[in-house]
N, C-alpha and C positions, 0 to 999 in steps of 0.2 A: 466068292472071295472070303478070306479068313475073317473070323470074328475079332481078330486082334486089331485090324485096321478100322478106322472110322471115316466114313464118307458123308459129307453133307454139302448142300448147296449154300454158298455164301450170298446168293442173290437175295435182296431184301424180301423177307417173308419166309425164307427157308429156315427150318429149325435145325440147330445143331444138337448133338447128343446132350450137351449141357442143358439146353432149354427143355429137353424132354425128360430130364431127370427130376427127382424130388428135391431133397435138401442138397444144396451145393455149397461148398466152402465159400467164405467171403471173398477169397482171392480169385475164385472163378467168377463169382457174380459181378465183381467190380472191374472185370477186364474191360479195357477200352473197346468201343464199338466202331470207332473211326480214327483216322490218323490224327485228327485235331485233339483227340482225348489222350493220346500217348504222351506221357510225362517222364522226365528224367533222362531222356536221350536226345537232348537238343542238338548235339553234334551230328546226329543222323537225320532227325526229322524237323529240324529248325528251318527257318526261312532260308531260301537259296541253297539248301542241301540237295545232294544228288538223289537220294532215295525217294523223297516225296515227288520229285519231278518224274522219276521213272514210273512210280505208281500211278500218278494222275494221268500220265500219257499212256498208261498200260503198255509201256514199251520197255520190257526187260526180259531177260532170259532166266537163267537160274541164279540163285542167291544162297550164300552161306552166311548165317548169323552166328557170330562167335562172341561168347561172353560168359560171365559167371552165373551160377544158379540164381533164379529169381529176378533177372534183369529185364525180362519181358520178351524173350525170343519167340516163344509160342504165341503170345499175344500179338506181336508184330506180324507174324505169319498169317494169323487169322484176319487181322486188319487188312493186310495186303490182298487176301482173297476176297474179302467183302468189298473193298474199294474198287476192285477190278471186275467184280461180278463173276468170278471164276468158280469152278467146281473145286472143292477143297477135300483132299484125301489126307488123313493124318495117319502116320505110321510110327511106331516106336521101334528103333533098331534093336533093342534088347529082346523084344518079343517076336520079331518077324523072322521069316526064313525066305529062301530063294523062291520056293514055289509060290508063296504069297506075293512076293515082289513081281514075279512074272505075271500073275493074274491082274495085278493093279496096272502094270504097263500095258497089257492087252486091253484092259478096260479103257485106258486113256486113248490108245490108238483108234479104237472103234467109236470114240465120241470126240472128234477134233473140235466140234463146234462149242464144246463146254469149256475150252481153255483150262484144262486140268492143272491145278497146282498140287504137287505131291510134297507134303511136309513130312520130313523124316527127323524126328527128335533123337538126339544122341547118335547122330550119324557116324561119329567116330567109332562106334561099336561095329559098324559094317566091316567085313573083311574085304580084301582086294577083289575077290570074285563078285561079291555083291555090289561093290562100287562100280566095277567094270560093266555089270549088267545094266546099270543106269545110263551109261555113256551114249549108246546109240539113240535112245529116245530123247535124251537131252539135246544131242546134236540136231536131230530131226525136228525138234520143237513139239514132239508129241506130249511132253510134260514140261512144266516149269517147276524145277526142283527148288525147294527151300530146305536147306539142311541146317539144323541147329546143333551146336556143339559147345561144350565147356573146355574142350582140348584145342590146342593150337592146330589149325587146319593144315599148316605146312608139314606137320609131323604125322597126321593121321588120315588125311584125304589124298587120294591119288592125284598126282600132278595133272593128268589130262582132264580130269573132272574139275579140278580147281581152276585150271586155266580157262575154262569155258563158263565161269561163273563170276558174279560180283561178290566180293567179300566185304562184309560190314561188321565192325567190332562194336559190341554194346558194352557199356561200362556199368559198374555197380551203381544203383540208383542213389543219388545224393540225399542228404538228410532233409533239405528243404522240400524236395519233390516228394519224398516219402511222407513227410508231415502233411503236405497238401492233400495227398491221396487218402491218408488216414482220416483227415478231417471230413473229406467228402463221404467216406464210408460211414462215418458216425451219423451223418445227417441225411444220407440218401434213404428216402422212404421206400423206394421201389426195389432197389438191389442191395442196399446196405443195411445198417443197423439202426436206422432212424426210428423205427417202430418201438425200439426199447427205450428211447429217450435218454440213453447214457451219454454223459458228457466227459470231456477231458481237456484240461488246459494245454497250452502249447508245450509247456515243460514236460508233461507226461508223454505227449506225442513225440517230442524230440528224444526222450529216453527210449521209447519203443523203436524209433528209427535207428538209434545208435546200437541197440541190442540186435537189430536185424542184420548188421554188417552189409548194408546195401542190397539185401535180398528182399525185394518187395513182397514176394509171396509169404516169406516168413513174417514180415511186419504185419501184414493183414491177418494172417493166422493168429499171431500174438494178440492183436487187438480184439479179434473175435473171441478168443479163449477168455480173455480178461472181461470183456463186456458181457459175456454170457454168465460169468461167475459172480458178477455184482448185481444187486437188486435193480430192477427197472427204474429209470428216472434218476439214478444216482450218478455221482461223479467218480471217475477213476482216481484213486488216491495213490500216493507214493507206496504205501504198504501193499496195495494190490499188485503193483508192478514188481516190488521186491520179492513177493512170493513166487512170481513167475520167473524172475531173473535168477533166482537161486538154483534153478535147474537148467540154466542156459548152457548150451554147448557151442563153441565157436565153429565157424565154417572152415573146415580144413580137410581136404581129400589128399591122402598120401600118394594117390596114383594119378592126380590131376595136375594142372598147371600150377595150382596153389603150392604144391610140394616144391616144384622147381623155382617158382618165383620167390618163395619165402627163404629157401636156403641161399638163393642168390643175394637177397637183401641182407641176410645174416653175414655172409662172407664179406660183402662189400662194406658193411658197417664196421666189422673188425679191421679190415684193410684200411678203412678211413679213420681209424683211431677214435671211434665213437662207442664207448662201452655201453652207454644207455640204450642206444638203438640196437646194438648187438644183443643185449639182454632181453629187449622186447621181442625181437624175432625168435630168439631162443625159447622164450616162454610160450610164444604162439605155437611153435613146433611141438613142444612137449605137451601143451594142453590139447593140441590136435591129434595126439597119439602117434607122432613121428617116432620111428625107431631110434632110441638114444645112441645106439652103436653107429648108425649112419651119421649123426651129428658129430660124434667123436672122431670118426674117420675123416670127416671134412676138416676138423680142427687140426689133425695131424698134417694133412696136405697143406693147409693154410700156414702152419708153422714154418714149413720149409719154403713154400712159394712166396709168402709175403713178409715174413719176419726174417727168416734166413739167418745170415751171419751177423745181422745187426744185434741179435740176442739169441744165441744158440740154445739157451735154456728153454726157449719156446717149444722146441721139438720134444724136449724131455717132459715138459709140463703136459703137452697135448697127448703124448704117448701114455703118460701116467693116468691121464683122465680116461683114455680108452680102457686101460686095464681096470680102473675103478668101476667103469660102467659094466665091464664083463664080470667082475668079482662081486659087486654090490647090487647092481640092478636098480630098478625103480622102486620107490621114489627117491631113495637116498643119493643115487648117483647124480641127481640134479645139482648137488653141491659141487661135485667135481667138474661138471660141464660149465657151471657158472664161473668157477675158479679159472679154468683154462680160457674161457671166453674173455673175461676181464683182463687176465694176464696178457693175452695176445693182442687185445685191443689197445692196451697201454704200452706195449713193447715198441721200440723203434722199428722201423720197417725197411727192408731191403729185399729186392727181388734179383739182386745182382748174380747170385749163384745160379739160379734157374735160367736167367737170360744168357749167362755165359755157356751153360750146358747146351741150350738149344741153338746158340750161335755155332758151337762146335759141331753139332749134328748137321746144321745147314751147310757148313763148310765141307763136311765130309761128303754130303750128297752132291755138291756142286763142283768138286775138285778131284783130281786124280788121287787115288789112295796113296798116302805116304808109307813107304816101307819103314820098319823098325830099324833105326841106325844100328850098325854092327856092334858098337860098344855097349848098347843097351840090351842086346839079345841074351837069352839064357845061356850060361856057360858052365852048367853043372856036370856035363858029361865030357869025356875025352874027345868024342867025335865033334861036339859043338865047339870045343876049344880049338881043335885042329882046323875048323872052318873059319876061325877068326872071331867067333862070338866073344864079346866082352873085352876084346883087345882095346886098350886105351881108356877104359872106364876108370874114372877117378872116384874113389869112395868118399862121399860127401862129409862123413863124420870125421875124416882126417883133415878137413879143410877149416880154416878160420870161419867161424859163424856158419858152418855147414854149406858154404857156397863155393862150388868148384869152378864156376865159370863156364861149364859145359852147356851145350844146347841139347834138349831132350826131344826135339823134332828135327827132321831133316830140313823142313821149311818152317821155321818158327812163326807162330801166329799168336795174336793176343785176343782172347775171348773174355776173360774175367776183368771187369772194370768195377772195382769196389766203390760203394757209395759212402758219402760222408754222413753215416747214420749209425748211432749207437756204437757197439763194439767194432763194427766194420771200419770205423774211422781209423782206429789203431791198426787194424789189419791192412788197410790201404797204405798207411805210412810205412809199415814193415815191408810190404811188397815193393814199394817204391825204392826203399833203401836197398833191398836185395838186388833189385834190377840195376841200380847204379853201381853196386859192388861188383856184380857180374860183368857189367860193361867195362869197368876199370880193369878187372882181371883179363878180359879179352884183349884190351889194348896193350897190356904188359907182355902178352905172349908173342 
């Protein structure tokens, strides 16, 4: 079997690769050893939850663990293997290949008594062929698959494999849970930092927890880095944390769910007329390295979709912001992005134009195609005129207020319904007046 995979027995007394290694990071040393030690995921492992019941009865098939980095997916997989006395095989989808996967599956088939758990980290990296290869052994029960992913399983996991598994979503670890774990790590003499005698008050631990953005691995690594940098027996002071925080980078993966979730929050904040929230999500995207052109394109879409005719200047401002991004680039283009974001957030909102357009598309799909009325057809050629094209057409500019009273569809329909918002209020009043004038002309004929 390939050296990329790791196999160890989780039966008490069996040694994992971590136990056989020399210095291990604090985040590895402090991993929970039982289900009772798992913290920060009460919605999954709390009293009367499904997952503990499945584990303690050892009555489960395959599982997908979905959540952000550092929330405990790998830890939970190891705990499940330990609690059930199963053989644990760890595989990283980035480093593995089909040949190695075949070897592992063959290994599991030949040892059914070991109740093999195959843990695949970053399983979203597996292509369709690799995922399909797992399916027969999952169905036969030769392996119990635990797949860990930071990506939405519905988008990256084959439907047949997902339908044969339990899906559990882990959340970012809350501040209180992170603080409790950090406190344990500081005082634990066997696995933690207790031997150094370093202390920290709750305020410093809360600061570390907030810096970690719910990533427990990051929080423990931060604590270890700071604790090793200060003298033994000393207290962690605010200045110690400031030196570390000055190099902090926020968690943001432009190819991950974070990308889609954050732009969604940004758009909904602008749509909801909240400039402060919109600026926060904008700042997060920029700090995370998001392409500013992507943000500017979304602002252009938003200007027509959500502001629309309530303030048509929104489209001009958004388009100008995109041009500024292209011409100026980072970091100065941040001013243009902020300008457009605040303008659109404070603008009156109307989606009436977009709704009307898609209503017209829907009508087109569901009804017989209307022919162009003869009077509206092109009449620039002699042949066209001889066929009656343009006959009876009334030139609108020759009519009072440009209203001729003619219908421009064979079967007239109403799609656009203006909202009473911003400039669209006046547009609605104008349209209502024109419709009444048109109806009056129709009665007079």
